[in-house]
N, C-alpha and C positions, 0 to 999 in steps of 0.2 A: 861377190854376189854377181849373178848374171845380169847383164843389161836387158832392158825390155825386149830389144830386138832379137836376143839370142835364146829366149825362153821357149819351151815347148808349147806348141799350139794345142789348145784343148777344145776340140769340136767333136760333135757326134755326126757320124755319117758323112765325113768330108768328101768321100768319093761317090756318094749316093745321090740320086735325084731327091731334091728337097721335098718333093711331093709324097715320098714314102715315109717321111719322118712324122712322128706324132706332134701334137701341139706343144707338149712339154719339152720335147727334144728341140723343136725349133726355137722355143723360148730360151732354152739353155744355150744354144748357139748364139742367139742374138745378144744375150747378156754377156757371154764370155768375149764376144767380139767387141762389145762396148767397153768392157773393162780393159781389154788390151789397148784399145784406142785411147781411153782416158789415161791409162798408166803411161803410155808413150808420150802423150801430150804433156802430162805433168813432168815427166822426166826431162823432156826437151826444154820446157819452159824454165824449169829450175836451172838447168845448165846454161841456157841462154841468159838468164838473169845474172848469174855469176860473171859470164863473159861481158855482158853489157856494163855491169858495175866496174869492171876492170877498164873497159874502154872509156867510160865516163871520167875516171881518174886520169887516164893517160892522154886522151884526145880532147875531151870536152872541157874539163875544168881549166886547163891552161888557156884555152881560147876565151873562156868566160872571164878569167882574171885579166887577160889582155883587154877585153872589151870594157870591163869595169874601170880599168885604169885610164882608158881613153875618155870614158864618160866623166871621170874625176877631173881630167885635164880640161874638159869642156866646162865644168863648173868653175874652175879657176879662171878660165878665159872669160866667162860671162861676168865674174866678179870684177876682174880688171877692167873690162869694157864698161861696166856700170859706173865705176869710179872715175875713169880717166877719159872717156870719150864722149863726144857731144851727142847724147841720145835724148829724145823727147821724153816727157813724163810717161806717156803711154808705153813707149818702148822699154823704159826702165822698169815699169810695172811688170811687163812680160818677162824681162830678164830675172827679176826677183822671183816670179812664179816658177820659172825654170830652175833657178838655183835651189830653191827650197825643195821642190819635188825630187829632183835628181839627187841632191846631196842627202836628203833624208833616206832614200832607198839605199844609196851606197853605204851610208854609215850603219843603218840598222840591219841590212841584209849581208853586206860584204865586209863590214868592219873597217871601212876606210875612215878612221877616226880623225885624221888630220883635216877633214872637211868640217868638223864641228865648229871651229871658230867662224868659218864662212857662213854656215847655216845660222848660227846665233847672231851674226851680224845683221841678218835680214828677218829674224824672228826673235823678239825680245824675251819670249818664254824660254828660249834655249832648247837644244836638242833633247836633253835628258827629260825635261818636263813634258815636252810634246810627245816623246816616245812613251812615257808613262801613261799619258792620256790615251794614246793610240792602243796601248796594251789593255787598258781598262775597257775601251770600246770593243776590242776584239774579244775580251773575256765575256763581256755582256752578250755579244752576238753568239758566242759559243754556248753560253748558258741557255739562251733562247732556243738554240738548235737542239741541245741535249734534252731540254724540257719537252720539246715537241716530239723528238724521236723516241725517248725512253720514259717520258712521264716523270722525270726527276725534278724535285723541287729543291732549289738551292737555298740554304739558310743565308740570312743577311750577312752574317759574319764569316761565311765560307771563304777561305783563302785559295783563290784560283788565279793568282797573279802571274803564273807562268805555266807553260804546257805540262811540266812534270807534276805540278800541284793540281792542275785540272785533271790529269789522268788519274792521280791517286784518289782524288775526291770522287771521280766517276766510279772507280773500282769499288770504293767503299759503299757508295749509294746502290750500285748494282748488286753488291753482295747482300746488302740489307733487303733489297727487293726480292732476291732469290730466297733468302731466309724466310721472308714473309710468305712467299708462294709455297715453300715447303711446309710451313706451319698450316697454311690453308688446306694443302693436300692431306696432311695428317689428320686434320679435323674432319675432312670429308671421308677419309678412310675409316675413321673411328665410328662413323654412323652405321647403323645396321643396314646390311645390303639385302636387296630383294632376292628372291630365288633366281630370277633371270640374270641379275647382276653377278651372283655367285657362279652361275653356270657359265656365263661369258668369261669370267676371270679364270675359272678352272680350265676352260678350253684354251684360253690364251697361254696359260702357264704350260699346259701340255704341249702346245705347238712350240713354245720356246725351248722346252726340254728336248724335243725331237730334233730341232734345228741344232742345238748345242751338241747333241749326241752325234749328229751327222758329221760335224767338224771333228769332234773328238775321236771318232772311229778312224778317220784318215790319219789323224795325229798319232794315235797309239800304234797303228800299223807301222808308221815310219820310225817311231821311237824303238819298237821292238827290233827293227831291222838295223838301226844305225846307232843305238846308244853305245858310247865308246867305253864305258866303265869295265866291261868284261873282255875287251879286245886286247890280246897279248902283243900283237904286232904293233910297234910304235908308229910306223908309217901309216898303217891302216887306221890306227887309233886317231891320228891327226886328221885323216880324211873324214872319218865319221864325226869327229868333233865339229869340223866345219859344216858338214851336212846338218848336224843337229842344231847349230846356230840358225841356219836357214829355216829348219822345221819349226823351231821354237818361235822365231820371229813371226812366221806365217800364222802359227796357232794363236799367239797372243793378240794378233790383229783380226782373228777369225777370218783369215783370208783363204777361203775355200779354193779359189782358183790357183793360188800359189801352192797349196797342198796337193792338188790334183797334178799340177805341173811337176812337182817333186816326185810324185808316184810314177808318172810317165818317164821322167828323166832317169830314175833308178830302177825301172822295170818292176815296180810293185804292181802296176796295172798296165794293160795295153789297150790299143784302140778297140779291140773286141769287147773288153770290159766296159768301156764307155757306151758301146752300142747296146749292151745288154742291161744297162741300168733300169731298174724297175720304175714304173711311173710314180709310185709313192715316194721313192728315194729322190727322183728328179724333182718332184714337187718341193721337197725341203731344200734341195740344192738350189733351185731357182729362187726361193725366198732369200737365201743367204746371198746369192749373187745379186739380186735386186737391191738388197741393202748395201752391198759393196759399191754398186754403181752410184747410188745416191750419195754415199760418203765421198766417193771420188769426184762426183759432180760438184759437191759442196767445196771440196778442197781446191779444185781447179778454179771455181768461181771466186773463192777467197783470195787465192794467189793473184788472179787477174785484177781484182779490186785493190789489193795491196799495191801492185805495180802501178795501177792507175792513180792511186793516192800519192805515191812517191814521185811520179813523173808529171802529175797534173794533166794527164791526158785521159780521154775516154777509154773504157776497158777494151773496146774493139781494137784500139791502136796499140795495145800491149798484150794481145791475147795469144801470141805465138812467137816463135823465134824470128820468123820473117818479119812480122809486124814490129817487133822490138828493134831489129836491125834497121828497118826502113825508117822508123821514127827517129832513132838516134842519128842516122846518116842525114836525115832531113834537118834535124836540129843543128848539127855541126855545119852543114852547108849554109844554113841561114845565118848562123853566128859568124861565119867567115865573111858573108856578104855585109852583115851589120858592122863588123870591124872595118872593112874596107870603106864603108860609107861614113862612119863616124870619124875615121882617120882623115878622110877627105874634108869633112865638115870642120874639124878642128883647125886644119890648115886654112880653109877658105874663110872661116869666121874671124880669123885674125885681122882681116880687112874690114874695117867698120862699115864701109859702104855695102859689102856683101851681107854682113850681119843685119844691117838696117833693112835691106831688101827682103831678107828671109823673115824677119820679125813681122813684116807686113802680112805675111801668110799665116803666122802663128796666132792661135787664139788661146786664151787662158781656159784650161780644160777642167771639167769636173773630176773629182777624185777617182771615179771608176772608169775613166776613159784612158786609153793607152796612147802614149806619145811616141811618134816616130821623128827622127832627125832625117830630113830629106831636103836637099836643095831645090828639087824640082817643084 
């Protein structure tokens, strides 16, 4: 299949002054340009996503593992210092706070289970019980958020103890909502319609039929020209089979622009044909193209939001290939700085006097605050 950049450009009056084009022709050109841009952006973003995922595995995760191991070593150091060195009651309280916070994250997020005994040493409930409580709190927060966003009411006995069960329950409830909405629609549809309502529906159906016919006309022209069943030459039959794959794919998506490109590519129409399209025909073409732009807009928006959710970054930071590369490069650079800093801290904090001095600057933080290790 051709890449977006190699496809035929479909414009009306490309060499004419735009002032001589009709309103419908200008709209056609505007929509085809927008579709071309959105298609290219989606193609580039998907390719960039695959590339970034490969770089995350190759470049970022090994650094993250290294950083996590240094943090685990910091926990062990704080544990040794707490037990063996002369620290005040306040200093020990700070060490306990640090040990619990860092160890809990490293165990729950990165699976460094050999820190569990250290964590349990400073928390009588133990990691597993505390983690269960944290999961329950997270589930309660998710329930509140889902109820606010989708109006879903969770039964008291609903099992949403892990993300998979939460997702399955959400799908079930949303399916029930959709079924209820469909029932309501059917009930409304069963009610007698006024003459005006019947007229509007008839007009809408007629418009839809004309739009469908506009796409099918292009499709049938290509099918007649390239259907491979009656082609005796095997090489030509293979070529036509490949063309028909492209034609069928475009038709199944109601992709008018792709069908027009195929007609241009294989000389079923020429630029003169585009110039002479009747206003009525352009009207229906533009409706199809407008729907395509909306679908592509929604697809691009969904992909950007999916990437934002995966990376924990705002959508604008992952909205293009350049943005994704910049974001990952920034993360890698920051992680390298963090590794250098914590490596230095682990070495420096082995000296009790340095650790005591640093603890003077440390304050026990609230759960939602972020902690930095910095000797400055």
